[in-house]
N, CA, C, O and the ligand as a Tripos MOL2 file, in Angstrom:
@<TRIPOS>MOLECULE
protein
  301   299    76     0     0
PROTEIN
NO_CHARGES

@<TRIPOS>ATOM
      1 N          18.6070  -20.1710   -0.2840 N.3       1 MET1
      2 CA         18.4690  -19.7180    1.1560 C.3       1 MET1
      3 C          17.2170  -18.8370    1.1780 C.2       1 MET1
      4 O          17.0810  -17.7980    0.5320 O.2       1 MET1
      5 N          16.3680  -19.3540    1.9610 N.am      2 GLU2
      6 CA         15.0390  -18.5030    2.1540 C.3       2 GLU2
      7 C          15.1820  -17.5740    3.3600 C.2       2 GLU2
      8 O          15.1410  -18.0040    4.5120 O.2       2 GLU2
      9 N          15.3500  -16.3050    3.0590 N.am      3 ASN3
     10 CA         15.5480  -15.3610    4.1310 C.3       3 ASN3
     11 C          14.4610  -14.2350    3.9560 C.2       3 ASN3
     12 O          14.7680  -13.0760    4.2360 O.2       3 ASN3
     13 N          13.3330  -14.5090    3.5490 N.am      4 SER4
     14 CA         12.3270  -13.5530    3.3000 C.3       4 SER4
     15 C          11.4200  -13.2940    4.5160 C.2       4 SER4
     16 O          10.7130  -14.2000    4.9570 O.2       4 SER4
     17 N          11.4310  -12.1860    5.0100 N.am      5 SER5
     18 CA         10.5120  -11.7440    6.0650 C.3       5 SER5
     19 C           9.1120  -11.3050    5.6000 C.2       5 SER5
     20 O           8.2240  -11.0770    6.4200 O.2       5 SER5
     21 N           8.9380  -11.1970    4.3500 N.am      6 PHE6
     22 CA          7.6850  -10.7170    3.7420 C.3       6 PHE6
     23 C           7.0520  -11.9290    3.0960 C.2       6 PHE6
     24 O           7.7100  -12.9070    2.7440 O.2       6 PHE6
     25 N           5.7070  -11.8150    2.9540 N.am      7 ALA7
     26 CA          4.9230  -12.7820    2.3360 C.3       7 ALA7
     27 C           5.1440  -12.7750    0.8420 C.2       7 ALA7
     28 O           5.2580  -11.7190    0.2190 O.2       7 ALA7
     29 N           5.2030  -13.9940    0.2610 N.am      8 LYS8
     30 CA          5.3750  -14.1580   -1.1530 C.3       8 LYS8
     31 C           3.9710  -13.7100   -1.8420 C.2       8 LYS8
     32 O           2.8990  -14.0800   -1.3630 O.2       8 LYS8
     33 N           4.0470  -12.9330   -2.9360 N.am      9 CYS9
     34 CA          2.8590  -12.6460   -3.6750 C.3       9 CYS9
     35 C           2.1690  -13.8550   -4.1670 C.2       9 CYS9
     36 O           2.7910  -14.6630   -4.8560 O.2       9 CYS9
     37 N           0.9060  -14.0400   -3.8570 N.am     10 GLN10
     38 CA          0.2170  -15.2670   -4.2720 C.3      10 GLN10
     39 C          -0.3000  -15.2150   -5.7220 C.2      10 GLN10
     40 O          -0.8080  -16.1930   -6.2710 O.2      10 GLN10
     41 N          -0.1420  -14.0200   -6.3050 N.am     11 LYS11
     42 CA         -0.6740  -13.8850   -7.6180 C.3      11 LYS11
     43 C           0.4540  -14.1840   -8.7190 C.2      11 LYS11
     44 O           0.2150  -14.9060   -9.6870 O.2      11 LYS11
     45 N           1.6030  -13.6260   -8.5200 N.am     12 CYS12
     46 CA          2.6240  -13.8560   -9.5180 C.3      12 CYS12
     47 C           3.5950  -14.8530   -9.0430 C.2      12 CYS12
     48 O           4.2110  -15.5390   -9.8590 O.2      12 CYS12
     49 N           3.7780  -14.9850   -7.7250 N.am     13 GLY13
     50 CA          4.6520  -15.9970   -7.2140 C.3      13 GLY13
     51 C           6.1250  -15.6390   -7.1900 C.2      13 GLY13
     52 O           6.9720  -16.3910   -6.7080 O.2      13 GLY13
     53 N           6.3860  -14.5010   -7.7100 N.am     14 THR14
     54 CA          7.8310  -14.1180   -7.8240 C.3      14 THR14
     55 C           8.1460  -12.8750   -6.9620 C.2      14 THR14
     56 O           9.2680  -12.7760   -6.4660 O.2      14 THR14
     57 N           7.2510  -11.9630   -6.7690 N.am     15 GLY15
     58 CA          7.3310  -10.7560   -6.0140 C.3      15 GLY15
     59 C           7.0800  -11.0740   -4.5420 C.2      15 GLY15
     60 O           6.5940  -12.1290   -4.1340 O.2      15 GLY15
     61 N           7.4640  -10.0540   -3.8010 N.am     16 ASP16
     62 CA          7.1280  -10.0620   -2.3240 C.3      16 ASP16
     63 C           6.1180   -9.0760   -2.1060 C.2      16 ASP16
     64 O           6.0280   -8.0850   -2.8300 O.2      16 ASP16
     65 N           5.2780   -9.3200   -1.0470 N.am     17 LEU17
     66 CA          4.3990   -8.2680   -0.5580 C.3      17 LEU17
     67 C           4.9970   -7.4700    0.5500 C.2      17 LEU17
     68 O           5.2570   -7.9860    1.6370 O.2      17 LEU17
     69 N           5.2190   -6.1950    0.2770 N.am     18 VAL18
     70 CA          5.9360   -5.3840    1.2740 C.3      18 VAL18
     71 C           4.9010   -4.3950    1.8310 C.2      18 VAL18
     72 O           4.0080   -3.9560    1.1060 O.2      18 VAL18
     73 N           5.0150   -4.0740    3.0220 N.am     19 PRO19
     74 CA          4.1410   -3.1250    3.7220 C.3      19 PRO19
     75 C           4.4840   -1.6720    3.4030 C.2      19 PRO19
     76 O           5.6600   -1.3140    3.4490 O.2      19 PRO19
     77 N           3.5720   -0.8750    3.1010 N.am     20 LEU20
     78 CA          3.7920    0.5350    2.9440 C.3      20 LEU20
     79 C           3.0840    1.3840    4.0640 C.2      20 LEU20
     80 O           1.9460    1.0870    4.4270 O.2      20 LEU20
     81 N           3.6960    2.3280    4.5450 N.am     21 SER21
     82 CA          3.0430    3.1600    5.5090 C.3      21 SER21
     83 C           3.0470    4.6310    5.0600 C.2      21 SER21
     84 O           3.9020    5.0240    4.2670 O.2      21 SER21
     85 N           2.1230    5.4310    5.5460 N.am     22 ASP22
     86 CA          2.0020    6.8280    5.0900 C.3      22 ASP22
     87 C           1.8550    7.6930    6.3240 C.2      22 ASP22
     88 O           1.5480    7.2370    7.4260 O.2      22 ASP22
     89 N           2.0910    8.9500    6.0750 N.am     23 PHE23
     90 CA          1.9470    9.9120    7.2420 C.3      23 PHE23
     91 C           1.4220   11.1750    6.7400 C.2      23 PHE23
     92 O           1.6750   11.6380    5.6280 O.2      23 PHE23
     93 N           0.6560   11.7180    7.6470 N.am     24 GLY24
     94 CA         -0.1130   13.0310    7.3620 C.3      24 GLY24
     95 C           0.9320   14.1690    7.3170 C.2      24 GLY24
     96 O           2.1280   13.9800    7.5400 O.2      24 GLY24
     97 N           0.4030   15.3240    7.0200 N.am     25 GLY25
     98 CA          1.1590   16.5340    6.9680 C.3      25 GLY25
     99 C           1.8680   16.8870    8.3040 C.2      25 GLY25
    100 O           2.9700   17.4380    8.2900 O.2      25 GLY25
    101 N           1.2590   16.5820    9.4030 N.am     26 GLN26
    102 CA          1.9040   16.8320   10.7090 C.3      26 GLN26
    103 C           2.6880   15.6190   11.1960 C.2      26 GLN26
    104 O           3.0740   15.6220   12.3650 O.2      26 GLN26
    105 N           2.9490   14.6100   10.4270 N.am     27 GLY27
    106 CA          3.7380   13.4840   10.8880 C.3      27 GLY27
    107 C           2.8800   12.4120   11.5900 C.2      27 GLY27
    108 O           3.4030   11.4080   12.0710 O.2      27 GLY27
    109 N           1.5950   12.6340   11.6380 N.am     28 ALA28
    110 CA          0.7110   11.6650   12.2540 C.3      28 ALA28
    111 C           0.5230   10.4790   11.2910 C.2      28 ALA28
    112 O           0.3140   10.6020   10.0840 O.2      28 ALA28
    113 N           0.6240    9.3040   11.9700 N.am     29 ALA29
    114 CA          0.4630    8.0920   11.0900 C.3      29 ALA29
    115 C          -0.9990    7.9920   10.5750 C.2      29 ALA29
    116 O          -1.9530    8.1930   11.3280 O.2      29 ALA29
    117 N          -1.1330    7.6850    9.3130 N.am     30 ILE30
    118 CA         -2.4300    7.4530    8.7410 C.3      30 ILE30
    119 C          -2.8870    6.0500    9.0840 C.2      30 ILE30
    120 O          -2.0740    5.1410    8.9230 O.2      30 ILE30
    121 N          -4.0720    5.7810    9.5300 N.am     31 HIS31
    122 CA         -4.5750    4.4770    9.8650 C.3      31 HIS31
    123 C          -4.9430    3.7830    8.5350 C.2      31 HIS31
    124 O          -6.1180    3.6340    8.1990 O.2      31 HIS31
    125 N          -3.9670    3.3910    7.8400 N.am     32 TYR32
    126 CA         -4.1370    2.8370    6.4810 C.3      32 TYR32
    127 C          -2.8660    2.0430    6.2060 C.2      32 TYR32
    128 O          -1.7540    2.5680    6.2570 O.2      32 TYR32
    129 N          -3.0630    0.7880    5.9200 N.am     33 LYS33
    130 CA         -1.9520   -0.0030    5.6070 C.3      33 LYS33
    131 C          -2.1630   -0.7160    4.1850 C.2      33 LYS33
    132 O          -3.2480   -1.1580    3.8090 O.2      33 LYS33
    133 N          -1.0730   -0.7620    3.5140 N.am     34 ALA34
    134 CA         -1.1130   -1.3810    2.1930 C.3      34 ALA34
    135 C           0.0130   -2.3000    2.0890 C.2      34 ALA34
    136 O           1.1010   -2.0570    2.6120 O.2      34 ALA34
    137 N          -0.2400   -3.3600    1.4130 N.am     35 TRP35
    138 CA          0.8300   -4.3460    1.0750 C.3      35 TRP35
    139 C           0.8490   -4.4470   -0.4340 C.2      35 TRP35
    140 O          -0.1620   -4.7450   -1.0710 O.2      35 TRP35
    141 N           1.9340   -4.2110   -0.9510 N.am     36 VAL36
    142 CA          2.0210   -4.1950   -2.4730 C.3      36 VAL36
    143 C           3.0890   -5.0920   -2.9350 C.2      36 VAL36
    144 O           4.1290   -5.2150   -2.2870 O.2      36 VAL36
    145 N           2.8560   -5.7690   -4.1090 N.am     37 CYS37
    146 CA          3.8300   -6.7710   -4.7090 C.3      37 CYS37
    147 C           4.9660   -5.8990   -5.3520 C.2      37 CYS37
    148 O           4.8010   -4.8930   -6.0420 O.2      37 CYS37
    149 N           6.0680   -6.4420   -5.0150 N.am     38 THR38
    150 CA          7.2740   -5.6690   -5.5740 C.3      38 THR38
    151 C           7.5300   -5.9570   -6.9940 C.2      38 THR38
    152 O           8.4440   -5.3410   -7.5410 O.2      38 THR38
    153 N           6.7960   -6.8680   -7.7030 N.am     39 ASN39
    154 CA          6.9060   -7.0600   -8.9960 C.3      39 ASN39
    155 C           6.0760   -6.0670   -9.8250 C.2      39 ASN39
    156 O           4.8480   -6.1470   -9.8240 O.2      39 ASN39
    157 N           6.6930   -5.1850  -10.4930 N.am     40 PRO40
    158 CA          5.9070   -4.0360  -11.2270 C.3      40 PRO40
    159 C           4.9900   -4.5770  -12.2540 C.2      40 PRO40
    160 O           3.9980   -3.9190  -12.5670 O.2      40 PRO40
    161 N           5.2490   -5.7850  -12.8360 N.am     41 ASP41
    162 CA          4.4050   -6.3090  -13.8670 C.3      41 ASP41
    163 C           3.1050   -6.9350  -13.2800 C.2      41 ASP41
    164 O           2.1580   -7.2950  -13.9800 O.2      41 ASP41
    165 N           3.1560   -7.0270  -11.9010 N.am     42 CYS42
    166 CA          2.0380   -7.6930  -11.2640 C.3      42 CYS42
    167 C           1.0820   -6.7340  -10.6140 C.2      42 CYS42
    168 O          -0.1090   -6.7260  -10.9240 O.2      42 CYS42
    169 N           1.5880   -5.9350   -9.7240 N.am     43 GLY43
    170 CA          0.8600   -4.7880   -9.2210 C.3      43 GLY43
    171 C          -0.2020   -5.1950   -8.1010 C.2      43 GLY43
    172 O          -1.0350   -4.3960   -7.6730 O.2      43 GLY43
    173 N          -0.0960   -6.4370   -7.6940 N.am     44 TYR44
    174 CA         -1.0930   -6.9620   -6.7900 C.3      44 TYR44
    175 C          -0.9280   -6.1400   -5.3850 C.2      44 TYR44
    176 O           0.1840   -5.9320   -4.8990 O.2      44 TYR44
    177 N          -2.0480   -5.7270   -4.8270 N.am     45 ASN45
    178 CA         -1.9530   -4.9900   -3.6210 C.3      45 ASN45
    179 C          -3.1470   -5.3240   -2.6800 C.2      45 ASN45
    180 O          -4.2270   -5.7150   -3.1230 O.2      45 ASN45
    181 N          -2.8970   -5.1530   -1.3960 N.am     46 ILE46
    182 CA         -3.9490   -5.3880   -0.3710 C.3      46 ILE46
    183 C          -3.8950   -4.1390    0.4920 C.2      46 ILE46
    184 O          -2.8220   -3.6970    0.9020 O.2      46 ILE46
    185 N          -5.0300   -3.5950    0.7530 N.am     47 LYS47
    186 CA         -5.0930   -2.4470    1.6690 C.3      47 LYS47
    187 C          -6.0840   -2.7640    2.7750 C.2      47 LYS47
    188 O          -7.1110   -3.4240    2.6190 O.2      47 LYS47
    189 N          -5.6630   -2.2220    3.9040 N.am     48 ILE48
    190 CA         -6.5290   -2.3580    5.1020 C.3      48 ILE48
    191 C          -6.9410   -0.9550    5.5460 C.2      48 ILE48
    192 O          -6.1070   -0.1430    5.9450 O.2      48 ILE48
    193 N          -8.2920   -0.6800    5.4660 N.am     49 ARG49
    194 CA         -8.6970    0.6460    5.7280 C.3      49 ARG49
    195 C          -9.9090    0.5360    6.6340 C.2      49 ARG49
    196 O         -10.8880   -0.1210    6.2810 O.2      49 ARG49
    197 N          -9.8560    1.1880    7.8310 N.am     50 ASN50
    198 CA        -11.0290    1.1280    8.7140 C.3      50 ASN50
    199 C         -11.5740   -0.2530    8.9490 C.2      50 ASN50
    200 O         -12.7880   -0.4490    8.9980 O.2      50 ASN50
    201 N         -10.6710   -1.2290    9.0980 N.am     51 GLY51
    202 CA        -10.9970   -2.6150    9.4100 C.3      51 GLY51
    203 C         -11.4890   -3.4010    8.1920 C.2      51 GLY51
    204 O         -11.8230   -4.5830    8.2710 O.2      51 GLY51
    205 N         -11.5170   -2.6910    7.0710 N.am     52 GLU52
    206 CA        -11.9560   -3.4900    5.7920 C.3      52 GLU52
    207 C         -10.7650   -3.7290    4.9400 C.2      52 GLU52
    208 O          -9.8530   -2.9050    4.8850 O.2      52 GLU52
    209 N         -10.7580   -4.8350    4.2800 N.am     53 VAL53
    210 CA         -9.6490   -5.3720    3.3750 C.3      53 VAL53
    211 C         -10.0760   -5.0130    1.8950 C.2      53 VAL53
    212 O         -11.1450   -5.3660    1.3960 O.2      53 VAL53
    213 N          -9.1250   -4.2840    1.2730 N.am     54 TYR54
    214 CA         -9.4650   -4.0000   -0.0770 C.3      54 TYR54
    215 C          -8.3180   -4.8180   -0.9470 C.2      54 TYR54
    216 O          -7.1200   -4.6230   -0.7420 O.2      54 TYR54
    217 N          -8.7560   -5.6620   -1.8430 N.am     55 ILE55
    218 CA         -7.7540   -6.4940   -2.5300 C.3      55 ILE55
    219 C          -7.6900   -6.0130   -3.9870 C.2      55 ILE55
    220 O          -8.7100   -5.8960   -4.6680 O.2      55 ILE55
    221 N          -6.4870   -5.7450   -4.4320 N.am     56 ASN56
    222 CA         -6.1400   -5.4780   -5.7720 C.3      56 ASN56
    223 C          -6.9150   -4.2570   -6.3360 C.2      56 ASN56
    224 O          -7.3620   -4.2810   -7.4830 O.2      56 ASN56
    225 N          -7.0700   -3.1580   -5.4860 N.am     57 GLU57
    226 CA         -7.6320   -1.9410   -5.9710 C.3      57 GLU57
    227 C          -6.6710   -1.3510   -7.0150 C.2      57 GLU57
    228 O          -5.4580   -1.5010   -6.8690 O.2      57 GLU57
    229 N          -7.1640   -0.7050   -8.0320 N.am     58 PRO58
    230 CA         -6.3030   -0.0330   -9.0430 C.3      58 PRO58
    231 C          -5.4300    1.0360   -8.3160 C.2      58 PRO58
    232 O          -5.9410    1.7630   -7.4630 O.2      58 PRO58
    233 N          -4.1790    1.1260   -8.6380 N.am     59 ILE59
    234 CA         -3.3130    2.1130   -8.0770 C.3      59 ILE59
    235 C          -3.2240    3.3130   -9.0190 C.2      59 ILE59
    236 O          -2.8170    3.2620  -10.1790 O.2      59 ILE59
    237 N          -3.6370    4.3500   -8.4020 N.am     60 LEU60
    238 CA         -3.4400    5.6930   -9.1600 C.3      60 LEU60
    239 C          -2.4580    6.5380   -8.3800 C.2      60 LEU60
    240 O          -2.8320    7.3990   -7.5830 O.2      60 LEU60
    241 N          -1.1860    6.2640   -8.6350 N.am     61 SER61
    242 CA         -0.0850    6.6850   -7.8470 C.3      61 SER61
    243 C          -0.1960    8.2330   -7.6290 C.2      61 SER61
    244 O          -0.3140    8.7230   -6.5050 O.2      61 SER61
    245 N          -0.1520    8.9400   -8.7400 N.am     62 GLY62
    246 CA         -0.1110   10.3280   -8.6040 C.3      62 GLY62
    247 C          -1.3420   11.0040   -7.9960 C.2      62 GLY62
    248 O          -1.3000   11.9300   -7.1860 O.2      62 GLY62
    249 N          -2.5020   10.3960   -8.5140 N.am     63 ALA63
    250 CA         -3.8170   10.9390   -8.0830 C.3      63 ALA63
    251 C          -4.0240   10.7250   -6.6350 C.2      63 ALA63
    252 O          -4.5270   11.5700   -5.8950 O.2      63 ALA63
    253 N          -3.5850    9.4790   -6.2400 N.am     64 LEU64
    254 CA         -3.8770    9.0190   -4.8660 C.3      64 LEU64
    255 C          -3.0150    9.8950   -3.8710 C.2      64 LEU64
    256 O          -3.4680   10.3030   -2.8020 O.2      64 LEU64
    257 N          -1.7910   10.1350   -4.2970 N.am     65 HIS65
    258 CA         -1.0170   10.9680   -3.4540 C.3      65 HIS65
    259 C          -1.5010   12.3760   -3.1830 C.2      65 HIS65
    260 O          -1.5170   12.8580   -2.0510 O.2      65 HIS65
    261 N          -1.8900   13.0060   -4.2570 N.am     66 SER66
    262 CA         -2.4100   14.4010   -4.1200 C.3      66 SER66
    263 C          -3.6460   14.3780   -3.3330 C.2      66 SER66
    264 O          -3.8610   15.2780   -2.5210 O.2      66 SER66
    265 N          -4.4930   13.3980   -3.5130 N.am     67 ARG67
    266 CA         -5.7860   13.3720   -2.8180 C.3      67 ARG67
    267 C          -5.5540   13.2740   -1.3170 C.2      67 ARG67
    268 O          -6.2170   13.9440   -0.5260 O.2      67 ARG67
    269 N          -4.5790   12.4080   -0.9290 N.am     68 SER68
    270 CA         -4.4320   12.2600    0.5400 C.3      68 SER68
    271 C          -3.7670   13.5080    1.1090 C.2      68 SER68
    272 O          -3.9540   13.8320    2.2820 O.2      68 SER68
    273 N          -2.9990   14.2030    0.2890 N.am     69 HIS69
    274 CA         -2.4650   15.5210    0.7540 C.3      69 HIS69
    275 C          -3.6030   16.5060    1.0470 C.2      69 HIS69
    276 O          -3.6180   17.2110    2.0560 O.2      69 HIS69
    277 N          -4.5890   16.5120    0.0690 N.am     70 ARG70
    278 CA         -5.6210   17.4220    0.1800 C.3      70 ARG70
    279 C          -6.4970   17.2450    1.4900 C.2      70 ARG70
    280 O          -6.9290   18.1840    2.1590 O.2      70 ARG70
    281 N          -6.7000   15.8630    1.7620 N.am     71 GLU71
    282 CA         -7.5140   15.4320    2.8240 C.3      71 GLU71
    283 C          -6.8850   15.9660    4.1910 C.2      71 GLU71
    284 O          -7.6090   16.3720    5.1000 O.2      71 GLU71
    285 N          -5.5710   15.9400    4.2750 N.am     72 PHE72
    286 CA         -4.9110   16.2030    5.5480 C.3      72 PHE72
    287 C          -4.4040   17.6870    5.5510 C.2      72 PHE72
    288 O          -3.8030   18.1100    6.5380 O.2      72 PHE72
    289 N          -4.6200   18.4290    4.5330 N.am     73 ALA73
    290 CA         -4.1580   19.8180    4.5700 C.3      73 ALA73
    291 C          -5.1350   20.6330    5.4120 C.2      73 ALA73
    292 O          -6.3540   20.5450    5.2640 O.2      73 ALA73
    293 N          -4.5560   21.4130    6.2840 N.am     74 PRO74
    294 CA         -5.5410   22.3590    7.0980 C.3      74 PRO74
    295 C          -6.0850   23.3590    6.1660 C.2      74 PRO74
    296 O          -5.3800   23.9050    5.3180 O.2      74 PRO74
    297 N          -7.3850   23.6090    6.3290 N.am     75 LYS75
    298 CA         -8.0930   24.5750    5.5010 C.3      75 LYS75
    299 C          -7.8450   26.0000    5.9570 C.2      75 LYS75
    300 O          -8.3720   26.9390    5.3620 O.2      75 LYS75
    301 ZN          2.8590  -10.2370   -7.5810 Zn       76 ZN76
@<TRIPOS>BOND
     1     1     2 1
     2     2     3 1
     3     3     4 2
     4     3     5 am
     5     5     6 1
     6     6     7 1
     7     7     8 2
     8     7     9 am
     9     9    10 1
    10    10    11 1
    11    11    12 2
    12    11    13 am
    13    13    14 1
    14    14    15 1
    15    15    16 2
    16    15    17 am
    17    17    18 1
    18    18    19 1
    19    19    20 2
    20    19    21 am
    21    21    22 1
    22    22    23 1
    23    23    24 2
    24    23    25 am
    25    25    26 1
    26    26    27 1
    27    27    28 2
    28    27    29 am
    29    29    30 1
    30    30    31 1
    31    31    32 2
    32    31    33 am
    33    33    34 1
    34    34    35 1
    35    35    36 2
    36    35    37 am
    37    37    38 1
    38    38    39 1
    39    39    40 2
    40    39    41 am
    41    41    42 1
    42    42    43 1
    43    43    44 2
    44    43    45 am
    45    45    46 1
    46    46    47 1
    47    47    48 2
    48    47    49 am
    49    49    50 1
    50    50    51 1
    51    51    52 2
    52    51    53 am
    53    53    54 1
    54    54    55 1
    55    55    56 2
    56    55    57 am
    57    57    58 1
    58    58    59 1
    59    59    60 2
    60    59    61 am
    61    61    62 1
    62    62    63 1
    63    63    64 2
    64    63    65 am
    65    65    66 1
    66    66    67 1
    67    67    68 2
    68    67    69 am
    69    69    70 1
    70    70    71 1
    71    71    72 2
    72    71    73 am
    73    73    74 1
    74    74    75 1
    75    75    76 2
    76    75    77 am
    77    77    78 1
    78    78    79 1
    79    79    80 2
    80    79    81 am
    81    81    82 1
    82    82    83 1
    83    83    84 2
    84    83    85 am
    85    85    86 1
    86    86    87 1
    87    87    88 2
    88    87    89 am
    89    89    90 1
    90    90    91 1
    91    91    92 2
    92    91    93 am
    93    93    94 1
    94    94    95 1
    95    95    96 2
    96    95    97 am
    97    97    98 1
    98    98    99 1
    99    99   100 2
   100    99   101 am
   101   101   102 1
   102   102   103 1
   103   103   104 2
   104   103   105 am
   105   105   106 1
   106   106   107 1
   107   107   108 2
   108   107   109 am
   109   109   110 1
   110   110   111 1
   111   111   112 2
   112   111   113 am
   113   113   114 1
   114   114   115 1
   115   115   116 2
   116   115   117 am
   117   117   118 1
   118   118   119 1
   119   119   120 2
   120   119   121 am
   121   121   122 1
   122   122   123 1
   123   123   124 2
   124   123   125 am
   125   125   126 1
   126   126   127 1
   127   127   128 2
   128   127   129 am
   129   129   130 1
   130   130   131 1
   131   131   132 2
   132   131   133 am
   133   133   134 1
   134   134   135 1
   135   135   136 2
   136   135   137 am
   137   137   138 1
   138   138   139 1
   139   139   140 2
   140   139   141 am
   141   141   142 1
   142   142   143 1
   143   143   144 2
   144   143   145 am
   145   145   146 1
   146   146   147 1
   147   147   148 2
   148   147   149 am
   149   149   150 1
   150   150   151 1
   151   151   152 2
   152   151   153 am
   153   153   154 1
   154   154   155 1
   155   155   156 2
   156   155   157 am
   157   157   158 1
   158   158   159 1
   159   159   160 2
   160   159   161 am
   161   161   162 1
   162   162   163 1
   163   163   164 2
   164   163   165 am
   165   165   166 1
   166   166   167 1
   167   167   168 2
   168   167   169 am
   169   169   170 1
   170   170   171 1
   171   171   172 2
   172   171   173 am
   173   173   174 1
   174   174   175 1
   175   175   176 2
   176   175   177 am
   177   177   178 1
   178   178   179 1
   179   179   180 2
   180   179   181 am
   181   181   182 1
   182   182   183 1
   183   183   184 2
   184   183   185 am
   185   185   186 1
   186   186   187 1
   187   187   188 2
   188   187   189 am
   189   189   190 1
   190   190   191 1
   191   191   192 2
   192   191   193 am
   193   193   194 1
   194   194   195 1
   195   195   196 2
   196   195   197 am
   197   197   198 1
   198   198   199 1
   199   199   200 2
   200   199   201 am
   201   201   202 1
   202   202   203 1
   203   203   204 2
   204   203   205 am
   205   205   206 1
   206   206   207 1
   207   207   208 2
   208   207   209 am
   209   209   210 1
   210   210   211 1
   211   211   212 2
   212   211   213 am
   213   213   214 1
   214   214   215 1
   215   215   216 2
   216   215   217 am
   217   217   218 1
   218   218   219 1
   219   219   220 2
   220   219   221 am
   221   221   222 1
   222   222   223 1
   223   223   224 2
   224   223   225 am
   225   225   226 1
   226   226   227 1
   227   227   228 2
   228   227   229 am
   229   229   230 1
   230   230   231 1
   231   231   232 2
   232   231   233 am
   233   233   234 1
   234   234   235 1
   235   235   236 2
   236   235   237 am
   237   237   238 1
   238   238   239 1
   239   239   240 2
   240   239   241 am
   241   241   242 1
   242   242   243 1
   243   243   244 2
   244   243   245 am
   245   245   246 1
   246   246   247 1
   247   247   248 2
   248   247   249 am
   249   249   250 1
   250   250   251 1
   251   251   252 2
   252   251   253 am
   253   253   254 1
   254   254   255 1
   255   255   256 2
   256   255   257 am
   257   257   258 1
   258   258   259 1
   259   259   260 2
   260   259   261 am
   261   261   262 1
   262   262   263 1
   263   263   264 2
   264   263   265 am
   265   265   266 1
   266   266   267 1
   267   267   268 2
   268   267   269 am
   269   269   270 1
   270   270   271 1
   271   271   272 2
   272   271   273 am
   273   273   274 1
   274   274   275 1
   275   275   276 2
   276   275   277 am
   277   277   278 1
   278   278   279 1
   279   279   280 2
   280   279   281 am
   281   281   282 1
   282   282   283 1
   283   283   284 2
   284   283   285 am
   285   285   286 1
   286   286   287 1
   287   287   288 2
   288   287   289 am
   289   289   290 1
   290   290   291 1
   291   291   292 2
   292   291   293 am
   293   293   294 1
   294   294   295 1
   295   295   296 2
   296   295   297 am
   297   297   298 1
   298   298   299 1
   299   299   300 2
@<TRIPOS>SUBSTRUCTURE
     1 MET1         2 RESIDUE 1 A MET
     2 GLU2         6 RESIDUE 1 A GLU
     3 ASN3        10 RESIDUE 1 A ASN
     4 SER4        14 RESIDUE 1 A SER
     5 SER5        18 RESIDUE 1 A SER
     6 PHE6        22 RESIDUE 1 A PHE
     7 ALA7        26 RESIDUE 1 A ALA
     8 LYS8        30 RESIDUE 1 A LYS
     9 CYS9        34 RESIDUE 1 A CYS
    10 GLN10       38 RESIDUE 1 A GLN
    11 LYS11       42 RESIDUE 1 A LYS
    12 CYS12       46 RESIDUE 1 A CYS
    13 GLY13       50 RESIDUE 1 A GLY
    14 THR14       54 RESIDUE 1 A THR
    15 GLY15       58 RESIDUE 1 A GLY
    16 ASP16       62 RESIDUE 1 A ASP
    17 LEU17       66 RESIDUE 1 A LEU
    18 VAL18       70 RESIDUE 1 A VAL
    19 PRO19       74 RESIDUE 1 A PRO
    20 LEU20       78 RESIDUE 1 A LEU
    21 SER21       82 RESIDUE 1 A SER
    22 ASP22       86 RESIDUE 1 A ASP
    23 PHE23       90 RESIDUE 1 A PHE
    24 GLY24       94 RESIDUE 1 A GLY
    25 GLY25       98 RESIDUE 1 A GLY
    26 GLN26      102 RESIDUE 1 A GLN
    27 GLY27      106 RESIDUE 1 A GLY
    28 ALA28      110 RESIDUE 1 A ALA
    29 ALA29      114 RESIDUE 1 A ALA
    30 ILE30      118 RESIDUE 1 A ILE
    31 HIS31      122 RESIDUE 1 A HIS
    32 TYR32      126 RESIDUE 1 A TYR
    33 LYS33      130 RESIDUE 1 A LYS
    34 ALA34      134 RESIDUE 1 A ALA
    35 TRP35      138 RESIDUE 1 A TRP
    36 VAL36      142 RESIDUE 1 A VAL
    37 CYS37      146 RESIDUE 1 A CYS
    38 THR38      150 RESIDUE 1 A THR
    39 ASN39      154 RESIDUE 1 A ASN
    40 PRO40      158 RESIDUE 1 A PRO
    41 ASP41      162 RESIDUE 1 A ASP
    42 CYS42      166 RESIDUE 1 A CYS
    43 GLY43      170 RESIDUE 1 A GLY
    44 TYR44      174 RESIDUE 1 A TYR
    45 ASN45      178 RESIDUE 1 A ASN
    46 ILE46      182 RESIDUE 1 A ILE
    47 LYS47      186 RESIDUE 1 A LYS
    48 ILE48      190 RESIDUE 1 A ILE
    49 ARG49      194 RESIDUE 1 A ARG
    50 ASN50      198 RESIDUE 1 A ASN
    51 GLY51      202 RESIDUE 1 A GLY
    52 GLU52      206 RESIDUE 1 A GLU
    53 VAL53      210 RESIDUE 1 A VAL
    54 TYR54      214 RESIDUE 1 A TYR
    55 ILE55      218 RESIDUE 1 A ILE
    56 ASN56      222 RESIDUE 1 A ASN
    57 GLU57      226 RESIDUE 1 A GLU
    58 PRO58      230 RESIDUE 1 A PRO
    59 ILE59      234 RESIDUE 1 A ILE
    60 LEU60      238 RESIDUE 1 A LEU
    61 SER61      242 RESIDUE 1 A SER
    62 GLY62      246 RESIDUE 1 A GLY
    63 ALA63      250 RESIDUE 1 A ALA
    64 LEU64      254 RESIDUE 1 A LEU
    65 HIS65      258 RESIDUE 1 A HIS
    66 SER66      262 RESIDUE 1 A SER
    67 ARG67      266 RESIDUE 1 A ARG
    68 SER68      270 RESIDUE 1 A SER
    69 HIS69      274 RESIDUE 1 A HIS
    70 ARG70      278 RESIDUE 1 A ARG
    71 GLU71      282 RESIDUE 1 A GLU
    72 PHE72      286 RESIDUE 1 A PHE
    73 ALA73      290 RESIDUE 1 A ALA
    74 PRO74      294 RESIDUE 1 A PRO
    75 LYS75      298 RESIDUE 1 A LYS
    76 ZN76       301 GROUP 0 **** ****
């Protein structure tokens, strides 16, 4: 029974591409969308930033998170 509302990952064919959203420190939505494969062995990801599409950028989970926090932290 096919009941998937997400796109199948075209790289590994087993995972789904799920959308991720992020929010700034004040709860404002970040204009940044990412679709990431649910298969941890695959790691395929698509990001849309400022109208440009980034495919399969390396994910630096910890570093990326702290960097986005710094960008949105009030000085
Ligand atoms: Zn995949």
